[in-house]
C-alpha positions in Angstrom: 1.0 -18.9 8.1 0.0 -21.3 5.4 -2.9 -23.7 6.0 -2.1 -26.8 8.1 -3.5 -29.9 6.5 -4.2 -33.4 7.6 -4.6 -36.6 5.7 -6.8 -38.9 7.9 -6.8 -42.6 7.9 -10.1 -43.5 9.4 -9.7 -47.3 9.7 -6.5 -49.0 11.1 -7.1 -51.9 8.7 -6.4 -49.5 5.8 -2.8 -49.2 6.9 -0.6 -51.3 4.6 0.7 -54.6 6.0 4.2 -54.8 7.3 7.0 -55.0 4.7 8.0 -58.5 4.1 11.5 -57.8 2.8 14.1 -55.0 2.3 13.2 -55.1 -1.4 9.6 -54.1 -0.4 11.1 -51.1 1.5 13.0 -50.1 -1.6 9.9 -50.4 -3.7 8.1 -48.0 -1.4 11.0 -45.7 -1.4 11.1 -45.6 -5.2 7.3 -45.0 -5.2 7.9 -42.0 -2.8 10.6 -40.6 -5.2 8.2 -40.9 -8.1 5.5 -39.0 -6.2 8.0 -36.3 -5.4 9.1 -36.1 -9.0 5.6 -35.4 -10.2 6.0 -31.9 -8.8 2.3 -31.0 -8.4 2.8 -28.2 -6.0 4.3 -28.0 -2.5 1.2 -29.0 -0.6 0.7 -32.1 -2.8 4.3 -33.1 -2.6 4.3 -32.9 1.1 1.2 -35.0 1.4 2.8 -37.6 -0.9 6.0 -37.7 1.2 4.1 -38.3 4.4 2.0 -41.1 2.9 5.1 -42.7 1.4 7.1 -42.5 4.7 4.2 -44.1 6.5 4.2 -47.1 4.1 8.0 -47.1 3.9 8.5 -48.0 7.6 5.1 -49.5 8.3 4.1 -46.8 10.8 0.6 -46.1 12.0 1.0 -42.3 12.3 3.2 -40.0 10.4 3.6 -36.2 10.2 5.7 -33.7 8.3 6.5 -30.2 9.5 8.0 -27.5 7.3 9.9 -24.7 9.1 9.0 -21.3 8.0 11.2 -18.1 7.8 10.1 -17.3 11.4 11.5 -20.6 12.8 8.1 -22.1 13.4 6.2 -24.7 11.5 4.5 -23.2 8.4 3.1 -26.5 7.2 2.1 -29.5 9.4 0.6 -32.5 7.6 -0.4 -35.8 9.3 -1.4 -39.3 8.3 -3.3 -41.8 10.5 -5.5 -39.5 12.5 -9.3 -39.8 11.9 -11.6 -36.8 12.0 -12.7 -37.3 15.6 -9.1 -37.4 16.8 -8.2 -34.3 14.8 -11.1 -32.5 16.3 -10.3 -33.6 19.9 -6.6 -32.6 19.5 -7.6 -29.1 18.5 -4.9 -26.7 17.2 -2.1 -28.4 15.5 1.5 -27.8 16.8 3.8 -24.9 15.8 7.1 -26.4 16.9 7.4 -27.1 20.7 8.2 -30.2 22.7 9.6 -33.1 20.7 8.9 -31.2 17.5 10.9 -28.2 18.8 13.8 -30.5 19.8 14.1 -31.8 16.2 14.0 -28.2 14.9 16.8 -27.1 17.3 18.8 -30.3 16.9 18.2 -31.5 13.4 19.5 -35.1 13.4 17.8 -38.5 13.3 16.2 -39.6 16.5 14.8 -43.1 17.3 13.0 -43.9 20.6 11.4 -47.1 22.0 9.0 -45.1 24.1 8.3 -41.5 23.2 6.6 -40.8 26.5 9.9 -41.3 28.5 11.8 -38.6 26.7 12.2 -35.3 28.7 11.1 -33.2 25.7 7.9 -35.2 25.3 5.3 -32.8 26.8 2.4 -30.7 25.8 0.3 -33.6 24.3 -3.4 -32.5 24.4 -6.0 -34.7 26.1 -7.4 -36.1 22.9 -4.0 -37.1 21.5 -3.7 -40.8 20.7 -1.1 -42.9 22.6 2.3 -43.0 20.9 5.3 -45.1 22.0 7.8 -46.0 19.2 9.1 -42.9 17.5 11.4 -42.0 14.5 12.2 -38.4 13.6 14.3 -37.4 10.6 15.3 -33.9 9.5 14.5 -32.8 6.0 17.6 -31.0 4.9 19.7 -30.1 1.8 23.4 -29.4 2.7 23.3 -27.1 5.7 19.7 -25.9 5.3 17.0 -27.6 7.3 13.5 -27.3 5.8 11.6 -29.4 8.3 11.3 -32.9 9.8 9.5 -36.2 9.3 7.9 -37.7 12.3 6.8 -41.4 12.5 5.2 -43.2 15.5 3.6 -46.5 16.5 5.2 -49.1 14.2 2.6 -51.7 13.4 2.9 -54.9 15.2 4.2 -53.2 18.4 7.9 -53.3 17.5 10.5 -50.6 17.3 11.8 -48.7 14.3 15.1 -50.2 13.1 18.3 -48.8 11.7 17.0 -49.9 8.2 13.9 -47.9 8.8 15.9 -44.9 9.7 18.2 -45.2 6.6 15.2 -45.5 4.3 13.5 -42.5 5.9 16.7 -40.4 5.7 16.8 -41.2 1.9 13.2 -40.2 1.5 13.7 -37.0 3.5 16.7 -36.1 1.4 14.5 -36.3 -1.7 11.8 -34.3 0.0 14.4 -31.7 0.9 15.4 -31.3 -2.7 11.7 -31.0 -3.7 11.0 -28.4 -1.0 14.1 -26.4 -2.0 13.2 -26.5 -5.7 9.6 -25.4 -4.9 10.8 -22.5 -2.7 13.3 -21.5 -5.4 10.5 -21.6 -8.0 8.2 -19.6 -5.7 10.9 -17.0 -5.0 11.7 -16.6 -8.7 8.0 -16.3 -9.4 7.7 -13.5 -6.8 10.8 -11.8 -8.3 9.3 -11.9 -11.8 6.0 -10.6 -10.5 7.6 -7.7 -8.7 9.8 -6.8 -11.7 6.8 -6.9 -14.1 4.6 -4.9 -11.9 7.4 -2.4 -11.3 7.9 -2.0 -15.1 4.2 -1.6 -15.7 3.9 1.0 -13.0 6.9 3.0 -14.4 5.3 2.9 -17.9 2.0 4.1 -16.5 3.7 6.9 -14.6 5.7 8.1 -17.5 3.0 7.7 -20.2 1.2 11.0 -20.1 -1.4 9.7 -22.6 -2.5 6.9 -20.4 -6.2 6.3 -20.2 -6.1 5.3 -16.6 -7.9 8.1 -14.6 -5.6 7.6 -11.6 -3.2 9.7 -9.7 0.5 8.7 -9.5 0.2 7.3 -6.1 -2.9 5.3 -7.0 -1.0 3.8 -9.9 1.8 2.8 -7.5 -0.5 1.3 -4.9 -2.4 -0.8 -7.4 0.8 -2.3 -8.9 2.2 -2.9 -5.4 -0.9 -4.7 -4.4 -0.8 -6.9 -7.5 2.9 -7.6 -7.0 2.8 -8.4 -3.3 -0.4 -10.3 -3.1 -0.7 -8.8 0.4 -3.9 -8.1 2.3 -3.4 -4.3 2.5 -1.3 -1.7 0.7 -1.1 1.9 2.0 0.7 5.0 0.8 1.3 7.4 3.7 2.4 11.0 3.4 4.2 13.1 6.0 4.4 16.8 5.4 6.9 17.5 8.2 9.0 15.3 10.5 6.8 15.9 13.6 3.4 15.6 12.0 1.0 12.7 11.8 1.0 10.5 8.8 -1.8 10.9 6.3 -3.1 7.9 4.4 -3.3 9.1 0.8 -4.2 5.7 -0.7 -5.4 2.5 0.8 -6.2 -0.7 -1.1 -7.3 -4.1 0.3 -8.6 -5.3 3.6 -10.2 -2.6 5.8 -8.9 0.0 3.3 -11.9 2.3 4.0 -10.9 2.6 7.7 -7.5 4.0 6.7 -8.0 5.9 3.4 -8.0 9.7 3.8 -7.3 9.6 7.6 -4.4 10.3 10.0 -3.0 6.9 10.9 -0.3 7.7 13.5 2.5 10.1 14.3 5.1 8.0 12.6 7.0 7.1 15.8 7.7 3.6 14.4 9.0 5.0 11.1 11.3 7.4 12.9 12.5 4.7 15.3 13.5 2.4 12.5 16.0 4.5 10.5 16.4 3.4 6.9 18.6 4.4 4.0 16.5 5.8 1.2 14.7 3.0 -0.8 15.6 0.3 1.8 12.9 -1.7 3.6 12.1 -2.8 7.1 9.4 -5.1 8.7 7.3 -3.7 11.5 5.3 -5.9 14.0 4.0 -5.8 17.5 3.8 -2.3 19.1 5.6 -0.6 16.2 2.8 -1.9 13.8 0.1 -0.7 16.2 1.7 2.7 16.3 1.6 2.9 12.5 -1.9 1.5 12.2 -3.7 2.5 15.4 -7.2 1.7 14.2 -9.1 -1.2 15.8 -8.9 -3.0 12.4 -5.1 -3.0 12.7 -5.3 -5.9 15.1 -6.0 -8.3 12.2 -2.6 -7.5 10.7 0.5 -9.3 11.9 3.3 -7.5 10.2 4.0 -4.8 7.6 6.9 -3.9 5.3 7.6 -0.3 4.6 9.9 1.8 2.5 10.2 5.4 1.4 9.2 6.1 -2.2 9.7 9.9 -2.4 11.7 12.2 -0.2 11.6 15.9 -1.0 12.8 18.0 2.0 10.5 17.4 4.9 7.8 15.9 2.7 8.0 12.1 2.4 5.9 9.3 1.1 6.0 5.7 2.4 4.8 2.5 0.8 3.4 0.1 3.4 2.5 -3.5 2.6 0.7 -5.3 5.5 -0.2 -9.0 5.9 -2.5 -10.8 8.2 -1.7 -13.7 10.5 -3.0 -16.2 7.8 -0.7 -14.8 5.1 2.8 -16.2 4.4 5.5 -14.3 6.3 7.6 -11.8 4.6 10.8 -13.4 3.2 14.2 -11.8 2.4 13.2 -12.0 -1.3 10.1 -9.9 -0.6 12.2 -7.2 1.2 14.7 -7.1 -1.6 12.1 -6.9 -4.3 10.1 -4.2 -2.5 13.3 -2.2 -2.3 13.9 -2.7 -6.1 10.2 -1.8 -6.8 10.6 1.4 -4.6 13.7 2.3 -6.5 12.0 2.1 -9.9 9.0 4.0 -8.6 11.0 6.7 -7.0 13.0 7.3 -10.2 9.7 7.5 -12.3 8.1 9.9 -9.8 11.2 12.1 -9.9 11.1 12.2 -13.7 7.4 13.0 -13.6 8.0 15.8 -11.2 10.8 17.1 -13.4 8.5 17.1 -16.4 5.8 19.0 -14.4 8.5 21.5 -13.3 9.7 22.0 -16.9 6.1 22.7 -18.0 5.6 25.1 -15.2 8.9 26.8 -16.0 7.8 27.2 -19.6 4.4 28.7 -18.4 6.1 31.2 -16.1 8.7 32.0 -18.7 5.9 32.9 -21.1 4.2 35.0 -18.4 7.5 36.9 -17.8 7.9 37.5 -21.5 4.3 38.7 -22.0 4.6 41.0 -19.0 7.9 42.4 -20.3 6.5 43.0 -23.8 3.4 44.7 -22.4 5.5 47.0 -20.4 8.2 47.7 -22.9 6.2 47.9 -26.1 2.4 48.2 -25.6 2.4 50.6 -22.7 5.1 52.8 -24.1 3.4 53.1 -27.4 0.0 53.8 -25.8 1.7 56.5 -23.6 3.3 58.0 -26.7 0.0 58.0 -28.5 -1.6 59.7 -25.5 1.1 62.5 -25.6 0.5 62.9 -29.4 -3.2 63.3 -28.9 -2.6 65.8 -26.1 -0.4 67.9 -28.4 -3.3 68.3 -30.8 -5.0 70.6 -28.3 -3.1 73.7 -29.5 -4.2 73.0 -33.1 -7.9 72.5 -32.3 -10.5 75.1 -31.4 -14.0 74.6 -30.1 -15.4 72.9 -27.0 -16.5 69.7 -28.7 -13.2 68.7 -30.3 -11.3 69.5 -27.1 -13.8 67.4 -25.1 -13.2 64.5 -27.5 -9.4 64.8 -27.0 -9.9 64.7 -23.2 -12.1 61.7 -23.5 -9.6 59.8 -25.6 -6.7 60.6 -23.3 -8.7 59.6 -20.3 -9.5 56.3 -21.9 -5.9 55.7 -22.8 -4.9 56.4 -19.2 -7.5 53.9 -17.9 -6.2 51.3 -20.4 -2.6 51.9 -19.3 -3.7 51.4 -15.7 -5.4 48.1 -16.5 -2.3 46.9 -18.4 -0.1 47.7 -15.5 -2.5 45.7 -13.2 -2.3 42.8 -15.7 1.5 43.0 -15.8 1.6 42.9 -12.0 -0.7 39.9 -11.8 1.5 38.1 -14.3 4.7 38.8 -12.4 3.2 38.1 -8.9 2.5 34.4 -9.6 5.3 32.5 -8.1 6.6 29.1 -9.2 5.8 26.6 -6.4 7.4 23.2 -6.3 4.6 21.7 -4.2 2.0 19.7 -6.0 -1.7 20.5 -5.7 -2.4 17.5 -3.5 0.5 18.6 -1.1 -0.9 22.2 -1.0 -4.4 20.9 -0.2 -3.0 18.8 2.6 -1.1 21.7 4.0 -4.2 24.0 3.7 -6.5 21.6 5.6 -3.8 21.1 8.2 -3.4 24.8 8.8 -7.2 25.5 8.7 -8.0 22.8 11.3 -4.9 23.2 13.5 -6.0 23.6 17.1 -9.5 22.3 16.6 -11.0 19.0 17.6 -12.3 18.4 14.1 -11.1 15.2 12.4 -10.1 15.7 8.8 -10.7 13.0 6.2 -9.2 13.8 2.8 -9.6 11.7 -0.4 -7.7 12.3 -3.6 -8.5 10.7 -6.9 -7.3 11.1 -10.5 -4.3 12.9 -12.0 -4.7 16.1 -9.8 -1.1 17.1 -9.9 -0.8 16.9 -13.7 -4.2 17.7 -15.1 -5.3 20.7 -13.0 -4.0 24.1 -14.2 -2.6 26.9 -12.1 -5.7 29.2 -12.3 -8.1 26.3 -11.5 -5.9 25.2 -8.6 -5.8 28.7 -7.2 -9.6 28.9 -7.2 -10.0 25.5 -5.7 -7.7 26.4 -2.8 -9.6 29.7 -2.2 -13.0 27.9 -2.3 -11.7 25.2 0.1 -10.3 27.8 2.5 -13.6 29.6 2.6 -15.6 26.4 3.1 -13.4 25.2 5.9 -13.6 28.6 7.6 -17.4 28.5 7.4 -17.6 25.0 8.7 -15.3 25.7 11.7 -17.2 28.9 12.6 -20.8 27.7 12.2 -21.3 23.9 11.8 -20.1 22.5 15.1 -18.9 19.5 13.2 -16.6 16.7 14.5 -15.6 15.4 11.1 -15.0 17.3 7.8 -14.4 15.2 4.7 -12.6 16.8 1.7 -12.8 14.9 -1.6 -10.9 16.2 -4.6 -11.0 14.2 -7.9 -9.9 14.9 -11.4 -11.8 13.5 -14.4 -11.4 13.8 -18.1 -12.9 17.2 -18.5 -13.5 18.6 -15.0 -12.3 18.6 -11.4 -14.6 18.1 -8.5 -14.2 19.4 -4.9 -16.6 18.2 -2.3 -16.6 19.3 1.3 -18.9 17.4 3.7 -19.3 18.0 7.4 -21.4 16.2 10.0 -22.4 19.4 11.8 -25.7 21.0 12.6 -26.5 22.2 9.1 -28.6 25.3 8.2 -31.8 26.3 6.5 -31.1 27.6 3.0 -33.2 30.7 3.2 -30.8 33.1 1.4 -27.4 33.5 -0.1 -24.7 33.9 2.5 -21.6 35.9 1.7 -19.2 33.0 2.0 -21.2 30.8 -0.4 -21.6 33.8 -2.7 -17.9 34.2 -2.9 -17.5 30.5 -3.8 -20.1 30.8 -6.5 -18.5 33.8 -8.0 -15.1 32.1 -8.2 -16.6 29.0 -9.8 -18.5 31.1 -12.4 -15.3 32.9 -13.4 -14.0 29.6 -14.7 -17.3 28.4 -16.1 -18.0 26.1 -13.2 -20.7 25.8 -10.6 -21.2 25.3 -6.8 -24.1 23.4 -5.3 -24.9 23.4 -1.6 -27.0 20.8 0.3 -27.8 21.4 3.9 -30.6 20.8 6.4 -30.8 21.3 10.1 -29.3 18.4 12.0 -28.0 16.7 8.9 -24.7 18.5 8.1 -23.7 20.3 5.0 -22.2 19.3 1.6 -20.7 21.8 -0.8 -20.0 20.4 -4.3 -17.8 22.4 -6.6 -17.2 21.5 -10.3 -14.7 23.3 -12.4 -13.6 22.7 -16.0 -10.0 21.5 -16.5 -9.3 23.7 -19.5 
């Protein structure tokens, strides 16, 4: 909800004297129109309208309430209350009692004694006495934006028909100003969403970008900039019945969500959406999606799917607090457009990765075929030719040399066959490295009470090669197995980040630790795998302080 403002008048003598003639009323009306025409922002315009209305009909108190998208007052601005009165009244109204009546029945209302009306209830103890009352809706055509409320005509009289007519004219001008301001704000939001969407697509498709971010990090940063929301999440679900994993979190309390499981997705399954459409979650559905204690500060969230590949889906979630403006239909439409742009770019990126993998696997198949059909066959023929020389050679030493050469050729042929098998045994997987890591951690910790926390950073799915990825997966599998068997940890954090020249894997647990008195077989296996690629493994552990395994491998 937008801030509710007041404009106090601390001394009754500061209230302008009664109007001496209709011409004076017209002068004040024209002054009000001029203030509206200055167009210095919605809040300023509303304050000018209230002040002009107060002078226009010679009222002691005036207020203006703007109805928000949720049907309650999003702005409430007053004139005539001093600071002590404002403090004693407490929370300003949201649209009940007489204010609610004018919202539900938007038509001019004049009363001699406000207190006698059946809808006049709910006045707090510190509220000043008010008798004469004039309420006028602020509307343009059939759209009601709010109401003007005026009470306590100076001199003790009642508001006249002339007062009502002048206030209706001022309210009409205020309605046009509010409508124009809302249209301007809506257009500004549309432009911001479109610009951020285009920038995100350009960053996703530009393989030479200097931003050291993963695809989903790029998406989240641009979504946060476009929405101006308090929190942006990207949630990943590997299978329909699994918990949602928070892959990226930016904004308020983001550290409480990033890398963790945030719910089983009941709310997302309950609200069925066409692909790239949006919905707003609040209440229990929001708490199901964001079950952490920090989720209580959030009032509502928009969500939409940005990728959908089989059972694997990603969701963009944009959350707001109670103090943020409510989500409007414009926001929902623009989030859907943003998601459509992003989804297309992510699909194109995935297709490019797939083409590159296909090219690599095609080269592997060609090399394996050439080795089998050409190299091995020629070496086999050479071995037969050498063997045929035995009948032309005499003496033990030459015969021994022939046997040695043929044995070496046989061993080389065996090694080539093993190489061919390794080239052909590598399968082309459509899953990205981050998806495989998620699945690996899920399988390794399945059935245990250990909480996984997984952080990804950098262009993992595009920068890390097949061989490096395979070694990372093997090292991670070994580290998780060791932690589950020996550490007695309750939380294991896996951090995988890709930089310019290297990729880093860090596995940290909060277990019992161990004394580093010798090389253990599991750690030795990790070290050997890292050394094969020119990388290194470091281990930090102490009794009672958990264990950290840090793996660094070159990208090339």
